[in-house]
N, C-alpha and C positions, 0 to 999 in steps of 0.2 A: 082825283088820283090818290091812291094810297102810297105812303112813303115809309121807308125804313131808315134807321140811323146807320152811320158808318160802321159802328160796332156790330150791328145786326147783319149788315152786308158782309163784313169780314167773316163772321161765323158761317154765313150761308155759302160763301165762295171759298172758304178754306185758306184765306190769306190774312195778313195783319191789318189792323185798323189803320196804321200809318200808311200802308200800301193803298188802301181804299181812298184815303185823303189825297194821296199823290195822283191817283187816277182821276179823281174829281177835279183837282186843280189843273190837270192837263186837258180838261174837257173831253175825256174819253168815256164818260158815262152820261148818256143823254138825259137832259132834264134834271140833273143833280143840281141842288141849290145850297148856297151857304146861308144859313139862318143864324144870326149872331156869330158865334165862333165855332159852329158845328155844321157838318154837311148832312143834308137829307137826300135820300136817293129813292127813285120810284121803286116800289116793291116788286114790280115786274121786270126790273132791269136785269140783264144778263151780265155775267162777268166778262169784261173786255178781254180780247186776245192779248196775251202777254207780249208787250213791245220788245221784251228782251229776246224774243225769238224771231222778231221781224226787223228790228232796227238795223242790224247788220246781217243781211240775208246771205252774205258770203262767208260767214264764220266757219262753215264746214271746210272752206278752202284756205282758211287762215291758220297760222301756227299760233296757238295761245301760249303766252309766256308767263313766268312767275310775276306776281304783282308786288312782291317784296324782295329786297336783297336780304339774304339769310346766311349767317355764318355756317360754313360747311355745305353750302349749296353745290349741287352737282352739275351745274351748267357746263363746266369744263370737261366733265367725265362722260357726258352723254354718248360721245362717239364710242367709248369703250363699253359702257353699260348696255347700250342698245344692241350690242352683239349678243347679249344674253337673252333678249326678248324671245319668249318661246311661243309667240302667238301664231306662228306658221303651223304649229300643231293645233288643229281645230278643236282639240279637247280642252285647251286652255282658254276659257272664256271669261275669267274673273281676274281682277287685280286687287291686291291689298298693299297699302303702304302705311305701316303703323308708326313711323316716325316721319311724317310728311314734310315738316319744315317748310321751306320755300316752294317745294313742289316741282322742281325742274323736271324730274323724271315723270311725275304724274302728268304734267301738261304736255310733255313729249308724247306720252302714250295716248292721252285724250285727243291730241291732234292727229294721230295716225290710225287709231283703232276704234272700232265700234264694239265695245265689250258688253257682255250681258250684265255684269255687276261690278261695281268698284267701291272699295272701302278705304277711307283714309282716317288717320287719327294722330293725335299728338297730346302730350300732357300740358303744353302751353295753352292755357285757357284763352288768352287774348288772341293768339294766332288762330285757334279753331273758331272763335267768335267771328274773326274777320272772314274766314272762308265761308261761314254760314251766312253772314250779312251779304257778301258778294253774291252768293247763290240766291238768297231770298229777298233782298232789299236793295238791289244794286242802284236803282234810280235815286233813292234818297242819299245813298252813300256818295254817288257821283256829284249830287248837288252840294253836299258838304265839302267834298274835296275841291271842287271848282271854286267854291267861296274862299277857302283857305289859300288856294293857289293864286287867285286874283288879288288877295290881300298881301301875301308874302313876297311874291316875285318883284314888285316895284320898290320894295324897301331897300335902304342901305344896310350895310352889314351890322351896324349897331342895333338898328330897329329890328332886323331879322332875328338877332340873338334874343332880344327882349320878347319878341313874338313867340319864338320857339320855346323859350323857358316858360311862358305863360301856358302854352299848349301842353308842355310836359307836365306842369303842375296840375293842370286840369285832368290829364290822362291818369296821373297817379291818384288823384282824388276819386276818380271814377273806379279805379281798381279797388280802393279801400271800401267804397260804399257797396259795390257788388249789385247795384240795381239794374236788373235786366232791361228796364225801359230805356236805359242809356246805351244799349248795345250797339246801335248804329253810330252814335257819336264816338264810342270807344274804338270801333273799327276804323272810322275816318281818321281819328287821332293816331291810331297804330300805323296807318299808311303814311300820314303826313310826317310823323316823327322818323319813320324808317327812311323816307326820301330826303330828309333834311338833316339828320343827325350825322355824327362823325362815323365815316366808313360804313354806314348802313347797318350798324350793329343793333341787335336787340340784347340788352344786358340789364339785369336787375340786381339790386343789392340784397343783403340778407333779409330785409323786410319785404322783399318782393316788389320793390318800386323801381321803375325805369330810371336809369341814372346816366345815360349817354349824353355827352355834350353836343352842342350844335356843330354841324359840319360847315364846309366852306364852298359849297357848290354854287356856281354862278347862275345857272338857270335850270334847277331841278324840275323834272316832270312829276308833279305831285298827283295829278289826275290824268291817267292814260285811259280816257273814257272808252275808246274803242276796244282796248284789250280787256278792260273790266267787264264790258258787256259780253264779249266773246267768252271770257272765263265763266261768267254767270251762266251762260247757256250750257257750257260744257259740264258744269257742276250740278245741273238740275237733277240728275238721277244718281248722284254720288252720295254714299252714306258717309257722313262726317261726324266723327266721335271725338270728344275730349276725354282722354283716358289713357291708361297704361297699354302698352303693346299687347299684353296678354289677352285683352278683351277682343282681339281679332281672331282668337282661336275658333269661335263658333262660326265665323265667316269662311275661314280657310278650309279648303278641301282639295281633292285631287284635281280639280278643274281650275286651280288658282295659281297665278304667279305672284309671289310675295317679294317685295324689296324692303329690306331692313337697312335703314341708314341711321343708326343710333348716334348719340353724342360720341365723338371720337375719343379714344383713349389718348390723353395728353402725351406728346412725344418729348416734352421738356417739362421741367418743374414749374415753368412760368406760363404754360399754355392753357391756363384756366379760363381763357376768354370764351370757352365753350359753355359758359353759364348762361344759357338762354332762359333758363328758369332758375329759381333759387336752389334747385337740387342738381347735384352733379351725378355723373354716371361712373360709379366705382368699378374696380376690377371684379369685385364680387358680382355686381350687376351685369358686367360683360359676360361672365361665366353663366349666369342665370339666363341671359339671352341666348347664348350658344345652346344651352339645354332646351330652351323653347324651340329653337331652330330644328334641333333633332326631333322634337315631338311633331312639329309640322312636316318635317321630312317623312316621318312615319305615316302621315296622312296621305302622302303622295303628291304634295304640293311641289311646284318648281320654285326654288328659293335662291335669292341673291342677297348677299350682305356686303356692305362696305365698311371700312374702318381705316385708321391710321396704321402705318407699318412701324413698329418699334425698332426694327432693324435699321431705320434711318439714323438712329443714335447709338444703338448697341446691337452689333451683329449677332450676339449670342442670345438676344431676347426672343424666345420662341413662344411668347404668350399666346398669340392667335394661332400659330402653327399647331400648338398643343390642343387648345380648346376646340378648334375646328379640324382636327386631324382626320376625320372621316369624310371631309369635303375637299373640293378643289380650291386651291388658293392661287390667285394670279396677282402679281405685283405690277401696277401701272404707274406711269409718271403723271404728276399733277402739280399745280402751282399752289403755294400757300398764299391764299388771296386776302386774308385778313390777319394783320399783325400790327402791333403798335409801333414797331420799328421797320421802316421801309427797307433797310438793308438786310432784313431777315426774310424777305419774300424771295421765293425761288422754287425750283423744281425739287420735289420729294417723291418718294414712293407712297402709294396708298394701296390698300388691299381690296380685291373683289373676290368674294368667297361664294361658291355656288355648289349646289348638290346635283348638278347635271352637266 
């Protein structure tokens, strides 16, 4: 019998070598053998059916939900935002979300609609890496997360802090090296830190290193295996891009619904917790985005934009009313979900801006 290496099988089947090794270890490739520290596979072997499409065969009936807690997440505004979904118009068969963040709106749409094409992007490289790993390497990701969960949960608070800090240090080391061979580990650490850090924040310092302290959760769900598998299935045909929102221009056309959820304009001088990356989103950049929205409007796309309402603090501040003057502006009530001071959490207005 002729054999091929795991690398040769990976090239033949269009998957990663790591994925081939996982399939071999799960005995899903007949007659695959471990020789020394490498797998050999019958040359005639066929690529196994992806378990991610069969493990949870009811995922079409399940609501997939965000796998991270994300500052500015839109879970609480879905009831308002979904009123703007234009998919009853059979012409709108594409969706683009160029500031995807935690993906609350993305996953709501993926749960409800079978669209022709979907595009998501973000400038946060580690966030986008995690989306891609969930889509392409979910089995190995789940294995790593389950390992950390089984180690972390039984610990006392002191041991948990030490464990958390060691994982944070490892994550930051991987950020500095930029070695793509560590992408699965980086994604697992991204999720672990998000589930165990203070308030679920993703915040980096000026050097681009994650610096959020450990949280105080009693029993955090570090590995939601069923949701991750369902998310992986839903992402299979989604275009995932790490880059500026302008890169979506080639995707967007008259058949597209676009949701822009940029970093919000701070409504106080101390609201800079929106630093999900080392770069902030200035007023000049807000204006540039508004101009881009106008360009995409010219293409015939259906567009929705969300942002903070400066009138919460200054009734005379017409910043967004001015730069989006040609569009419809609706003020909706929302809760300030992430703030370092508990007594500062409460209802405020946010803006939903649409061109239809």
